[in-house]
ROKE-492092 format. One record per residue (C-alpha): residue number from 1; residue in three letters; x, y, z. Coordinates in steps of 0.5 Angstrom, whole numbers, plus 500, padded with zeros to 3 digits. Layout:
N
REC  resi  resn   c1   c2   c3
REC   NUM   ALA    X    Y    Z
...
This chain:
408
REC  resi  resn   c1   c2   c3
REC     1   MET  484  530  530
REC     2   THR  489  530  535
REC     3   GLY  494  524  537
REC     4   ALA  493  521  531
REC     5   GLY  492  527  526
REC     6   ALA  488  529  521
REC     7   ALA  490  528  513
REC     8   GLY  488  524  507
REC     9   GLY  484  518  506
REC    10   GLY  485  512  502
REC    11   ALA  481  505  501
REC    12   GLY  483  498  499
REC    13   ALA  482  492  494
REC    14   ALA  481  484  495
REC    15   GLY  486  481  499
REC    16   GLY  489  475  503
REC    17   ALA  491  469  499
REC    18   GLY  490  462  501
REC    19   GLY  484  462  505
REC    20   GLY  487  468  509
REC    21   LEU  483  475  508
REC    22   ALA  477  476  503
REC    23   GLY  479  470  499
REC    24   ALA  485  470  495
REC    25   VAL  490  475  494
REC    26   GLY  490  477  487
REC    27   GLY  495  475  481
REC    28   GLY  498  479  477
REC    29   THR  495  483  471
REC    30   ALA  495  480  463
REC    31   GLY  498  474  465
REC    32   ALA  496  466  463
REC    33   ALA  493  462  468
REC    34   GLY  497  459  474
REC    35   ALA  499  452  475
REC    36   THR  499  450  483
REC    37   SER  502  444  486
REC    38   GLY  503  442  493
REC    39   ALA  498  443  499
REC    40   ALA  491  445  497
REC    41   ALA  491  451  500
REC    42   GLY  497  454  496
REC    43   THR  494  458  489
REC    44   ALA  497  461  484
REC    45   GLY  497  466  479
REC    46   ALA  499  469  472
REC    47   GLY  506  473  472
REC    48   PRO  504  481  468
REC    49   ALA  507  479  463
REC    50   GLY  504  473  461
REC    51   ALA  508  468  465
REC    52   ALA  505  463  469
REC    53   GLY  506  464  476
REC    54   GLY  507  457  479
REC    55   ALA  506  455  487
REC    56   ASN  508  450  492
REC    57   GLY  505  453  497
REC    58   GLY  503  451  503
REC    59   ALA  497  451  508
REC    60   THR  498  458  510
REC    61   GLY  498  461  502
REC    62   ALA  502  463  496
REC    63   ALA  508  467  496
REC    64   GLY  509  474  493
REC    65   ALA  508  477  486
REC    66   GLY  513  477  481
REC    67   SER  514  482  476
REC    68   ALA  516  483  469
REC    69   GLY  513  475  467
REC    70   ALA  517  472  472
REC    71   ALA  516  465  472
REC    72   GLY  519  463  480
REC    73   GLY  515  458  484
REC    74   ALA  512  461  490
REC    75   ASN  514  457  498
REC    76   GLY  508  460  501
REC    77   GLY  507  466  505
REC    78   PRO  505  467  513
REC    79   MET  498  469  515
REC    80   GLY  496  467  509
REC    81   LEU  498  473  505
REC    82   ALA  502  474  500
REC    83   SER  509  476  502
REC    84   VAL  514  481  499
REC    85   GLY  521  480  502
REC    86   SER  528  482  501
REC    87   SER  531  476  499
REC    88   GLY  531  476  492
REC    89   THR  528  480  486
REC    90   ALA  523  477  481
REC    91   GLY  523  480  476
REC    92   ALA  526  481  468
REC    93   GLY  523  475  466
REC    94   ALA  528  470  471
REC    95   ALA  526  466  476
REC    96   GLY  528  470  482
REC    97   GLY  530  469  489
REC    98   ALA  525  466  495
REC    99   GLY  519  466  491
REC   100   GLY  518  469  484
REC   101   GLY  510  466  484
REC   102   ALA  504  470  485
REC   103   GLY  498  468  489
REC   104   GLY  492  466  486
REC   105   GLY  487  471  483
REC   106   ALA  480  473  487
REC   107   ALA  473  477  485
REC   108   GLY  477  480  479
REC   109   ALA  483  483  482
REC   110   ARG  487  486  477
REC   111   ARG  493  485  481
REC   112   ALA  494  485  488
REC   113   SER  501  483  490
REC   114   ALA  505  486  485
REC   115   GLY  508  493  486
REC   116   ALA  513  496  483
REC   117   ALA  517  493  477
REC   118   ASP  523  491  482
REC   119   VAL  518  489  488
REC   120   ARG  522  483  491
REC   121   ALA  519  477  493
REC   122   GLY  520  472  498
REC   123   SER  517  468  504
REC   124   GLY  522  469  509
REC   125   GLY  526  475  511
REC   126   GLY  533  477  509
REC   127   ALA  540  475  510
REC   128   GLY  539  479  517
REC   129   GLY  533  474  520
REC   130   GLY  529  479  521
REC   131   VAL  527  483  528
REC   132   ARG  523  480  533
REC   133   ARG  517  483  535
REC   134   ASN  519  484  542
REC   135   GLU  526  488  540
REC   136   LEU  522  493  535
REC   137   ARG  523  500  536
REC   138   LEU  520  505  531
REC   139   GLY  521  512  530
REC   140   VAL  515  516  527
REC   141   GLY  514  522  523
REC   142   SER  508  526  519
REC   143   SER  507  531  515
REC   144   THR  501  535  512
REC   145   HIS  499  541  508
REC   146   THR  493  543  504
REC   147   GLY  497  545  498
REC   148   LEU  498  551  494
REC   149   ARG  491  551  490
REC   150   ARG  486  547  495
REC   151   ARG  482  551  499
REC   152   GLY  482  546  504
REC   153   ASN  485  540  507
REC   154   GLU  481  533  505
REC   155   ASP  487  528  507
REC   156   SER  487  525  513
REC   157   LEU  493  521  517
REC   158   LEU  494  516  523
REC   159   ALA  500  514  526
REC   160   SER  500  512  532
REC   161   ASP  504  504  533
REC   162   PRO  502  499  531
REC   163   VAL  498  502  525
REC   164   PHE  500  508  520
REC   165   LEU  495  510  514
REC   166   VAL  494  516  510
REC   167   ALA  487  517  507
REC   168   ASP  486  522  501
REC   169   GLY  478  524  501
REC   170   MET  474  526  495
REC   171   GLY  467  529  493
REC   172   GLY  469  536  496
REC   173   HIS  472  540  501
REC   174   GLU  466  538  506
REC   175   ALA  465  531  504
REC   176   GLY  472  529  502
REC   177   GLU  475  532  510
REC   178   VAL  469  528  513
REC   179   ALA  470  521  510
REC   180   SER  478  521  511
REC   181   ALA  477  523  518
REC   182   LEU  472  517  518
REC   183   ALA  477  512  515
REC   184   VAL  481  514  521
REC   185   GLU  476  514  526
REC   186   ALA  474  507  525
REC   187   PHE  482  505  525
REC   188   SER  484  509  531
REC   189   THR  481  503  535
REC   190   LEU  487  499  533
REC   191   ALA  492  505  537
REC   192   GLY  496  501  542
REC   193   ALA  495  494  540
REC   194   GLY  501  489  541
REC   195   ALA  501  487  534
REC   196   LEU  496  487  529
REC   197   GLU  492  481  525
REC   198   PRO  489  481  518
REC   199   ALA  482  481  521
REC   200   ASP  484  487  524
REC   201   ILE  485  491  519
REC   202   ARG  479  488  515
REC   203   ASP  474  489  521
REC   204   ALA  477  497  521
REC   205   PHE  475  498  513
REC   206   ASP  468  494  515
REC   207   ARG  467  500  520
REC   208   ALA  470  505  515
REC   209   ARG  465  503  510
REC   210   ALA  459  503  514
REC   211   ALA  461  510  517
REC   212   ILE  462  512  509
REC   213   GLY  455  509  507
REC   214   ARG  452  513  513
REC   215   LEU  455  519  511
REC   216   ALA  452  518  504
REC   217   HIS  445  516  506
REC   218   SER  445  523  510
REC   219   GLY  446  527  503
REC   220   SER  453  526  502
REC   221   ARG  453  521  496
REC   222   ARG  459  524  493
REC   223   ALA  463  523  500
REC   224   GLY  469  517  499
REC   225   THR  476  516  501
REC   226   THR  482  513  499
REC   227   VAL  486  509  504
REC   228   SER  493  506  504
REC   229   GLY  498  505  510
REC   230   VAL  502  499  513
REC   231   ALA  501  496  521
REC   232   VAL  505  492  525
REC   233   ALA  504  484  525
REC   234   GLU  507  479  528
REC   235   ASN  509  471  526
REC   236   ASP  512  466  530
REC   237   GLY  516  472  534
REC   238   ARG  518  476  528
REC   239   ALA  515  482  526
REC   240   TYR  513  484  519
REC   241   TRP  509  490  516
REC   242   LEU  502  489  514
REC   243   VAL  501  493  508
REC   244   PHE  494  495  505
REC   245   ASN  491  499  500
REC   246   LEU  485  502  497
REC   247   GLY  485  507  492
REC   248   ASP  491  511  489
REC   249   SER  495  513  495
REC   250   ARG  501  510  496
REC   251   THR  506  505  501
REC   252   TYR  513  505  500
REC   253   ARG  518  501  502
REC   254   PHE  526  504  502
REC   255   SER  530  499  505
REC   256   ASP  539  498  504
REC   257   GLY  538  504  499
REC   258   THR  532  502  495
REC   259   LEU  526  504  494
REC   260   GLU  521  500  493
REC   261   GLN  512  501  492
REC   262   ILE  509  496  495
REC   263   SER  501  499  494
REC   264   VAL  499  498  487
REC   265   ASP  494  503  485
REC   266   HIS  487  503  484
REC   267   SER  486  507  477
REC   268   VAL  485  508  470
REC   269   VAL  492  509  468
REC   270   GLN  495  503  472
REC   271   GLU  490  499  468
REC   272   LEU  492  502  462
REC   273   MET  500  501  464
REC   274   ASP  498  493  466
REC   275   ASP  495  493  460
REC   276   GLY  501  495  456
REC   277   GLU  497  501  453
REC   278   LEU  501  506  457
REC   279   ASP  508  508  460
REC   280   ARG  510  511  465
REC   281   ALA  511  518  462
REC   282   ALA  505  518  458
REC   283   ALA  501  516  464
REC   284   ALA  503  522  467
REC   285   ASN  499  527  462
REC   286   HIS  493  522  461
REC   287   PRO  487  525  462
REC   288   GLY  484  520  466
REC   289   ARG  490  520  471
REC   290   ASN  485  522  477
REC   291   VAL  480  517  476
REC   292   ILE  481  511  480
REC   293   THR  477  504  481
REC   294   ARG  476  502  487
REC   295   ALA  475  507  494
REC   296   LEU  471  507  501
REC   297   GLY  464  510  499
REC   298   GLY  464  513  491
REC   299   GLY  459  508  489
REC   300   GLY  465  503  487
REC   301   LEU  469  497  489
REC   302   SER  471  497  496
REC   303   GLU  475  492  497
REC   304   ALA  482  493  500
REC   305   ASP  489  489  497
REC   306   TYR  494  486  503
REC   307   TRP  501  485  503
REC   308   LEU  506  482  508
REC   309   VAL  513  484  508
REC   310   PRO  518  481  512
REC   311   MET  521  487  516
REC   312   GLU  528  488  517
REC   313   ALA  532  492  522
REC   314   GLY  533  499  518
REC   315   ASP  527  499  514
REC   316   ARG  524  505  513
REC   317   MET  516  505  511
REC   318   LEU  513  512  507
REC   319   VAL  505  512  506
REC   320   CYS  503  518  502
REC   321   SER  498  521  499
REC   322   ASP  497  522  491
REC   323   GLY  499  529  492
REC   324   VAL  506  527  494
REC   325   SER  507  522  489
REC   326   THR  504  526  483
REC   327   GLU  510  531  485
REC   328   LEU  516  528  486
REC   329   ASP  518  522  482
REC   330   ASP  522  515  485
REC   331   GLU  529  519  485
REC   332   VAL  527  525  489
REC   333   ILE  523  521  494
REC   334   ALA  529  516  495
REC   335   ARG  534  522  496
REC   336   VAL  529  524  501
REC   337   LEU  528  518  504
REC   338   ARG  537  517  504
REC   339   GLU  538  525  506
REC   340   GLU  534  525  512
REC   341   PRO  536  521  518
REC   342   VAL  530  523  522
REC   343   ALA  523  520  521
REC   344   GLN  519  526  522
REC   345   GLU  524  531  519
REC   346   ALA  524  526  512
REC   347   ALA  516  527  512
REC   348   VAL  516  535  513
REC   349   ARG  522  535  507
REC   350   LEU  517  530  502
REC   351   VAL  511  535  504
REC   352   HIS  516  541  503
REC   353   GLU  519  538  497
REC   354   GLY  512  537  494
REC   355   LEU  510  544  495
REC   356   LEU  516  546  491
REC   357   HIS  515  543  485
REC   358   GLY  507  545  485
REC   359   GLY  503  543  490
REC   360   ARG  497  542  487
REC   361   ASP  493  538  491
REC   362   ASN  493  536  498
REC   363   LEU  500  533  501
REC   364   THR  501  528  506
REC   365   ALA  507  524  509
REC   366   VAL  507  519  514
REC   367   VAL  514  515  516
REC   368   VAL  515  510  520
REC   369   ASP  523  507  521
REC   370   ALA  524  500  524
REC   371   TRP  530  497  528
REC   372   SER  532  493  534
REC   373   SER  533  494  540
REC   374   SER  539  488  540
REC   375   ASP  543  492  535
REC   376   THR  549  496  537
REC   377   GLU  547  502  533
REC   378   ARG  540  505  531
REC   379   PRO  540  505  523
REC   380   ARG  539  513  523
REC   381   ASP  542  517  528
REC   382   GLY  537  522  532
REC   383   ALA  531  518  530
REC   384   HIS  525  518  535
REC   385   GLU  524  512  540
REC   386   GLY  517  510  539
REC   387   SER  514  504  544
REC   388   ALA  515  497  541
REC   389   GLY  509  495  539
REC   390   ALA  505  533  471
REC   391   SER  499  537  472
REC   392   HIS  494  534  477
REC   393   ASP  490  540  479
REC   394   GLU  483  535  478
REC   395   ASP  480  532  484
REC   396   THR  481  525  485
REC   397   ILE  474  521  483
REC   398   PRO  472  514  483
REC   399   ARG  471  511  476
REC   400   GLY  464  511  476
REC   401   ARG  463  518  475
REC   402   ALA  468  518  469
REC   403   GLY  465  514  464
REC   404   ALA  468  518  458
REC   405   PHE  474  513  459
REC   406   GLY  470  507  457
REC   407   ARG  472  503  464
REC   408   ASN  465  502  467
């Protein structure tokens, strides 16, 4: 693809809290049922370690997820989505910051708003007050590589304000490459919009789902793709990151020197980790590490998860395929994002580092920097100013084709 670029695919899960997108945002896993108090639209869900997440939420829905059993109250998030912010960490069994509760569960979603262990929850921006949408400036970079063991690149990417995503195709070279390209094509109609609503992302997923479904009917029944990405949204004049995910591609936020995984993998090993049956080290070598539980196409679940993250000047978002996140641990990813001041150079280096660490799959990275035009200095010198506005050789496969792991 040109302009938007061709590179990996991804797909989404159920999302939207308090009457927002596709029902309520799913709560944490392996936890007790949440209690609700306050407005009828405010819902609550269990924390990952078994603690109930309370919600005082308003009519717009519940706030972002707490981790490690946090029981903090939720103050509600804009647009009816889980809100993951920078004010206060909800973790380690503490009440945690501005809102450590999780949005209520919907449609059996295992974990819609709890990302990595240190994902911070809140209903508003940090001390800086966020970035006004009309003052937002972006720096964008992207890179993709076939890798050292693949014959073709089944990844596709889109990097065009206000939407940025990676799609990681599956089903063999022809099927996967076409499926991920169809996903990018469906989202590319959003390029150039001033700001996006959750409904815009949902509609793009619907278009991609229909296109890939037609591909399956034409004979490529194995065709499917993951989709993970971030869009620029606006609420009350403030800019937000609207994160969406389907499959095991990932979206991270690097802010104030800290790396957070915002998205949550839809994979067999993630479910086992959520259930306490695997730790991170064991997951890297598990035989089902390449088996995903949701995707666009492939015959399984295809609903996306969504998060709403208040934007702060200096934020750096990374969207990548599992070819990058499998080869590089969080420490290496954070070091690259810290050391490379320009978004394009950061994206290129992440892919290069992935090759140096094995390059066993296709590798794709999209990096998006945000700053405010009112800042006296840009967060990263030299950033390009955009317009406002363990061995892993196996192909990713949907869980329905991996019955040996007993999760059908």
